[in-house]
DSSP file (Angstrom, degrees, kcal/mol; ACC not computed):
  #  RESIDUE AA STRUCTURE BP1 BP2  ACC     N-H-->O    O-->H-N    N-H-->O    O-->H-N    TCO  KAPPA ALPHA  PHI   PSI    X-CA   Y-CA   Z-CA
    1    1 A M              0   0    0      0, 0.0     2,-0.3     0, 0.0     0, 0.0   0.000 360.0 360.0 360.0 126.0  104.3   82.6  110.7
    2    2 A K        -     0   0    0      2,-0.0     2,-0.3     1,-0.0     0, 0.0  -0.653 360.0-162.7 -83.7 134.6  107.3   82.4  108.3
    3    3 A T        -     0   0    0     -2,-0.3    -1,-0.0     2,-0.1     0, 0.0  -0.863  24.5-156.2-118.8 153.7  107.2   79.5  105.9
    4    4 A T        +     0   0    0     -2,-0.3     2,-0.2     2,-0.0    -1,-0.1   0.195  50.1 135.2-107.7  13.2  109.9   77.9  103.8
    5    5 A M        -     0   0    0      1,-0.1     2,-0.1     4,-0.1    -2,-0.1  -0.421  48.8-138.7 -63.6 129.7  107.4   76.6  101.2
    6    6 A N     >  -     0   0    0     -2,-0.2     4,-2.3     1,-0.1     5,-0.2  -0.391  25.3-102.6 -84.6 171.2  108.7   77.1   97.7
    7    7 A S  H  > S+     0   0    0      1,-0.2     4,-2.5     2,-0.2     5,-0.2   0.859 119.5  54.6 -63.9 -37.2  106.4   78.3   94.9
    8    8 A A  H  > S+     0   0    0      2,-0.2     4,-2.1     1,-0.2    -1,-0.2   0.931 111.1  44.8 -63.5 -44.8  106.1   74.8   93.3
    9    9 A E  H  > S+     0   0    0      2,-0.2     4,-2.7     1,-0.2     5,-0.2   0.894 111.6  53.7 -65.4 -39.2  105.0   73.3   96.6
   10   10 A A  H  X S+     0   0    0     -4,-2.3     4,-2.6     1,-0.2    -2,-0.2   0.913 108.2  49.9 -62.1 -42.1  102.6   76.2   97.1
   11   11 A L  H  X S+     0   0    0     -4,-2.5     4,-2.6     2,-0.2    -1,-0.2   0.918 111.0  49.4 -61.3 -43.3  101.0   75.6   93.7
   12   12 A K  H  X S+     0   0    0     -4,-2.1     4,-2.5     2,-0.2     5,-0.2   0.933 113.5  45.5 -61.4 -46.1  100.6   71.9   94.4
   13   13 A R  H  X S+     0   0    0     -4,-2.7     4,-2.5     1,-0.2     6,-1.0   0.885 112.6  51.0 -66.7 -37.7   99.0   72.6   97.8
   14   14 A L  H  X S+     0   0    0     -4,-2.6     4,-1.7     4,-0.2    -1,-0.2   0.916 113.1  46.0 -64.1 -42.3   96.7   75.3   96.3
   15   15 A A  H  < S+     0   0    0     -4,-2.6    -2,-0.2    48,-0.2    -1,-0.2   0.901 117.8  42.1 -66.9 -42.0   95.6   72.9   93.5
   16   16 A R  H  < S-     0   0    0     -4,-2.5    -2,-0.2    -5,-0.2    -1,-0.2   0.899 138.2  -0.3 -75.0 -41.8   95.0   69.9   95.8
   17   17 A Q  H  < S-     0   0    0     -4,-2.5    -3,-0.2    -5,-0.2     3,-0.2   0.263  87.0-111.9-140.4  14.6   93.3   71.6   98.8
   18   18 A R     <  -     0   0    0     -4,-1.7    -4,-0.2    -5,-0.3     2,-0.2   0.907  47.4-161.6  51.0  44.2   92.9   75.4   98.2
   19   19 A D     >  -     0   0    0     -6,-1.0     4,-2.2    -9,-0.2    -1,-0.2  -0.398  16.2-151.2 -64.8 122.0   95.4   75.8  101.1
   20   20 A L  H  > S+     0   0    0     -2,-0.2     4,-2.4     1,-0.2     5,-0.2   0.881  96.0  52.8 -64.8 -39.8   95.3   79.3  102.5
   21   21 A E  H  > S+     0   0    0      2,-0.2     4,-2.3     1,-0.2    -1,-0.2   0.908 109.9  49.2 -62.7 -40.9   98.9   79.3  103.6
   22   22 A A  H  > S+     0   0    0      2,-0.2     4,-2.3     1,-0.2    -2,-0.2   0.912 110.6  50.3 -63.9 -42.7  100.0   78.3  100.0
   23   23 A W  H  X S+     0   0    0     -4,-2.2     4,-2.5     1,-0.2    -2,-0.2   0.909 110.4  50.2 -60.9 -43.2   97.8   81.1   98.5
   24   24 A T  H  X S+     0   0    0     -4,-2.4     4,-2.8     2,-0.2     5,-0.3   0.908 108.7  52.0 -62.8 -42.9   99.4   83.6  100.9
   25   25 A V  H  X S+     0   0    0     -4,-2.3     4,-2.4     1,-0.2     5,-0.2   0.939 111.8  46.4 -58.5 -47.8  102.9   82.4   99.9
   26   26 A L  H  X>S+     0   0    0     -4,-2.3     4,-2.5     2,-0.2     5,-0.5   0.906 113.5  48.3 -64.3 -42.0  102.1   82.9   96.2
   27   27 A L  H  X5S+     0   0    0     -4,-2.5     4,-2.1     1,-0.2     5,-0.4   0.938 115.2  44.2 -63.0 -46.8  100.6   86.3   96.7
   28   28 A E  H  <5S+     0   0    0     -4,-2.8     4,-0.3     1,-0.2    -2,-0.2   0.868 119.5  42.6 -66.9 -35.8  103.5   87.6   98.9
   29   29 A R  H  <5S+     0   0    0     -4,-2.4    -2,-0.2    -5,-0.3    -1,-0.2   0.840 133.6  13.0 -81.1 -33.9  106.1   86.1   96.6
   30   30 A H  H  X5S+     0   0    0     -4,-2.5     4,-2.2    -5,-0.2     5,-0.2   0.575  99.1  88.7-123.4 -13.3  104.6   87.0   93.2
   31   31 A G  H  X<S+     0   0    0     -4,-2.1     4,-2.2    -5,-0.5    -3,-0.1   0.899  91.2  47.9 -58.5 -45.5  101.8   89.5   93.6
   32   32 A A  H  > S+     0   0    0     -5,-0.4     4,-2.5    -4,-0.3    -1,-0.2   0.886 111.5  50.7 -65.8 -38.3  103.9   92.7   93.4
   33   33 A A  H  > S+     0   0    0      2,-0.2     4,-2.5     1,-0.2     5,-0.2   0.905 109.9  49.9 -66.4 -40.5  105.7   91.5   90.3
   34   34 A I  H  X S+     0   0    0     -4,-2.2     4,-2.4     1,-0.2    -2,-0.2   0.911 111.4  49.9 -62.8 -41.2  102.4   90.7   88.6
   35   35 A Q  H  X S+     0   0    0     -4,-2.2     4,-2.5    -5,-0.2    -2,-0.2   0.923 110.9  48.8 -62.4 -45.1  101.2   94.2   89.5
   36   36 A R  H  X S+     0   0    0     -4,-2.5     4,-2.6     2,-0.2    -2,-0.2   0.920 112.7  46.9 -62.8 -44.6  104.4   95.8   88.1
   37   37 A V  H  X S+     0   0    0     -4,-2.5     4,-2.6     2,-0.2     5,-0.3   0.918 112.2  50.8 -64.3 -42.6  104.3   94.0   84.8
   38   38 A S  H  X S+     0   0    0     -4,-2.4     4,-2.8    -5,-0.2     5,-0.3   0.922 112.2  46.7 -59.7 -44.6  100.6   94.8   84.5
   39   39 A R  H  X S+     0   0    0     -4,-2.5     4,-2.6     1,-0.2    -2,-0.2   0.907 112.8  49.5 -65.0 -41.6  101.2   98.5   85.1
   40   40 A R  H  < S+     0   0    0     -4,-2.6    -2,-0.2    -5,-0.2    -1,-0.2   0.908 116.9  40.9 -65.3 -41.4  104.2   98.5   82.7
   41   41 A I  H  < S+     0   0    0     -4,-2.6    -2,-0.2    -5,-0.2    -1,-0.2   0.922 125.5  33.7 -72.4 -44.6  102.2   96.8   79.9
   42   42 A L  H  < S-     0   0    0     -4,-2.8    -3,-0.2    -5,-0.3    -2,-0.2   0.765  86.0-148.2 -89.0 -26.2   98.9   98.6   80.4
   43   43 A G     <  +     0   0    0     -4,-2.6     2,-0.4    -5,-0.3    -4,-0.1   0.684  67.4  94.9  69.5  17.1  100.2  102.1   81.5
   44   44 A D     >  -     0   0    0     -6,-0.3     4,-2.6    -5,-0.2     5,-0.2  -0.977  66.2-146.9-144.8 125.2   97.2  102.7   83.7
   45   45 A D  H  > S+     0   0    0     -2,-0.4     4,-2.4     1,-0.2     5,-0.2   0.899  99.5  47.9 -61.4 -43.7   96.9  101.9   87.4
   46   46 A A  H  > S+     0   0    0      2,-0.2     4,-2.0     1,-0.2    -1,-0.2   0.923 114.9  45.0 -66.0 -43.9   93.2  101.0   87.4
   47   47 A L  H  > S+     0   0    0      1,-0.2     4,-2.6     2,-0.2    -1,-0.2   0.888 112.4  53.0 -65.4 -38.0   93.6   98.7   84.4
   48   48 A A  H  X S+     0   0    0     -4,-2.6     4,-2.7     2,-0.2    -2,-0.2   0.900 107.5  51.1 -64.4 -40.9   96.7   97.2   85.9
   49   49 A E  H  X S+     0   0    0     -4,-2.4     4,-2.4     2,-0.2    -1,-0.2   0.920 111.8  47.3 -62.2 -44.0   94.9   96.5   89.2
   50   50 A D  H  X S+     0   0    0     -4,-2.0     4,-2.4     2,-0.2    -2,-0.2   0.921 113.5  47.7 -62.4 -44.5   92.1   94.7   87.3
   51   51 A A  H  X S+     0   0    0     -4,-2.6     4,-2.5     2,-0.2    -2,-0.2   0.896 111.6  50.6 -64.6 -40.5   94.6   92.7   85.2
   52   52 A C  H  X S+     0   0    0     -4,-2.7     4,-2.5     2,-0.2    -2,-0.2   0.934 111.3  47.6 -63.4 -46.9   96.6   91.7   88.3
   53   53 A Q  H  X S+     0   0    0     -4,-2.4     4,-2.3     1,-0.2    -2,-0.2   0.915 113.0  48.4 -61.2 -43.5   93.4   90.6   90.2
   54   54 A E  H  X S+     0   0    0     -4,-2.4     4,-2.4     2,-0.2    -1,-0.2   0.906 111.0  51.0 -64.4 -41.1   92.3   88.6   87.1
   55   55 A T  H  X S+     0   0    0     -4,-2.5     4,-2.3     1,-0.2    -2,-0.2   0.925 111.4  47.3 -61.4 -45.0   95.7   87.0   86.8
   56   56 A L  H  X S+     0   0    0     -4,-2.5     4,-2.4     2,-0.2    -1,-0.2   0.871 111.2  51.1 -67.2 -36.5   95.8   86.0   90.4
   57   57 A L  H  X S+     0   0    0     -4,-2.3     4,-2.7     2,-0.2    -1,-0.2   0.894 110.1  49.9 -66.1 -38.9   92.2   84.5   90.2
   58   58 A Q  H  X S+     0   0    0     -4,-2.4     4,-2.2     2,-0.2    -2,-0.2   0.908 109.5  51.9 -64.5 -40.9   93.3   82.5   87.2
   59   59 A L  H  < S+     0   0    0     -4,-2.3     4,-0.4     2,-0.2    -2,-0.2   0.945 112.0  46.3 -58.4 -48.8   96.3   81.3   89.1
   60   60 A R  H >< S+     0   0    0     -4,-2.4     3,-0.8     1,-0.2    -2,-0.2   0.931 116.7  43.3 -59.3 -47.1   94.1   80.2   92.0
   61   61 A D  H 3< S+     0   0    0     -4,-2.7    -1,-0.2     1,-0.2    -2,-0.2   0.749 124.1  34.5 -74.9 -24.1   91.5   78.5   89.7
   62   62 A R  T >X S+     0   0    0     -4,-2.2     3,-2.1    -5,-0.2     4,-0.5   0.086  74.8 123.9-118.0  22.7   94.0   76.8   87.5
   63   63 A A  G X4 S+     0   0    0     -3,-0.8     3,-1.1    -4,-0.4   -48,-0.2   0.837  72.7  58.2 -54.5 -35.9   96.8   76.0   89.9
   64   64 A G  G 34 S+     0   0    0      1,-0.2    -1,-0.3    -4,-0.2    -2,-0.1   0.662  97.8  61.2 -70.1 -15.5   96.7   72.3   89.0
   65   65 A A  G <4 S+     0   0    0     -3,-2.1    -1,-0.2     2,-0.0     2,-0.2   0.609  83.8  97.3 -87.0 -12.7   97.4   73.0   85.4
   66   66 A F    <<  -     0   0    0     -3,-1.1    -7,-0.0    -4,-0.5    -3,-0.0  -0.546  58.5-156.3 -80.8 141.1  100.8   74.6   86.0
   67   67 A T        -     0   0    0     -2,-0.2    -3,-0.1     0, 0.0    -2,-0.0  -0.911  21.1-140.4-113.9 100.7  103.9   72.5   85.6
   68   68 A P        -     0   0    0      0, 0.0     3,-0.1     0, 0.0   -60,-0.0  -0.310  10.6-132.5 -63.4 140.7  106.6   74.2   87.8
   69   69 A R        -     0   0    0      1,-0.1   -61,-0.1     3,-0.0     3,-0.1  -0.592  36.8 -87.9 -84.5 153.8  110.1   74.3   86.3
   70   70 A P        -     0   0    0      0, 0.0     2,-0.1     0, 0.0    -1,-0.1  -0.346  51.0-105.1 -60.2 142.8  113.0   73.3   88.6
   71   71 A S        -     0   0    0     -3,-0.1     0, 0.0     1,-0.0     0, 0.0  -0.432  29.9-148.4 -69.7 141.8  114.3   76.2   90.6
   72   72 A M        -     0   0    0     -2,-0.1     2,-0.0    -3,-0.1    -1,-0.0  -0.919  22.4-111.7-109.3 137.7  117.6   77.7   89.5
   73   73 A P        -     0   0    0      0, 0.0    -1,-0.0     0, 0.0     0, 0.0  -0.378  34.5-111.6 -65.8 146.4  120.0   79.2   92.1
   74   74 A R        -     0   0    0      1,-0.1     3,-0.1    -2,-0.0     0, 0.0  -0.540  34.4-109.1 -75.1 142.7  120.3   83.0   91.9
   75   75 A P        -     0   0    0      0, 0.0    -1,-0.1     0, 0.0     3,-0.1  -0.388  43.2 -93.5 -67.9 152.2  123.8   84.2   90.8
   76   76 A P        -     0   0    0      0, 0.0     2,-0.2     0, 0.0     0, 0.0  -0.349  44.4-105.9 -65.4 147.4  125.9   85.8   93.5
   77   77 A R        -     0   0    0      1,-0.1     2,-0.2    -3,-0.1     3,-0.1  -0.471  34.2-114.6 -73.4 144.5  125.6   89.6   93.7
   78   78 A Q    >   -     0   0    0     -2,-0.2     3,-2.0     1,-0.1     5,-0.1  -0.528  36.9 -96.4 -77.4 145.3  128.6   91.6   92.5
   79   79 A A  T 3  S+     0   0    0      1,-0.3    -1,-0.1    -2,-0.2     3,-0.1  -0.391 112.6  19.9 -59.3 134.6  130.6   93.6   95.0
   80   80 A G  T 3  S+     0   0    0      1,-0.3    -1,-0.3    -2,-0.1     2,-0.2   0.455  90.7 141.3  83.3   0.6  129.4   97.2   95.0
   81   81 A S    <   -     0   0    0     -3,-2.0    -1,-0.3     1,-0.1    -4,-0.0  -0.554  42.1-159.0 -76.7 138.8  126.0   96.2   93.4
   82   82 A S              0   0    0     -2,-0.2    -1,-0.1     1,-0.2    -3,-0.0   0.520 360.0 360.0 -93.1  -6.4  123.0   98.1   94.8
   83   83 A A              0   0    0     -5,-0.1    -1,-0.2     0, 0.0    -2,-0.0   0.459 360.0 360.0 -82.0 360.0  120.6   95.4   93.6
């Protein structure tokens, strides 16, 4: 099921009721980026996996402590851009 829930709403729902759909949204939207940053900082796949898991568990356990910033629109892509 596709959801249109944004990250701020997902955090609120996760904090209030440990909502599984909200948790899934956050994992799908941010999990890979957390993994990439962990790998880049630590330089080791196993350590990065541990750091990523710990970060996500902290997110789950402290979701109510986050104050989401207002979303900013993404700038338009430049013609010929591969990104």
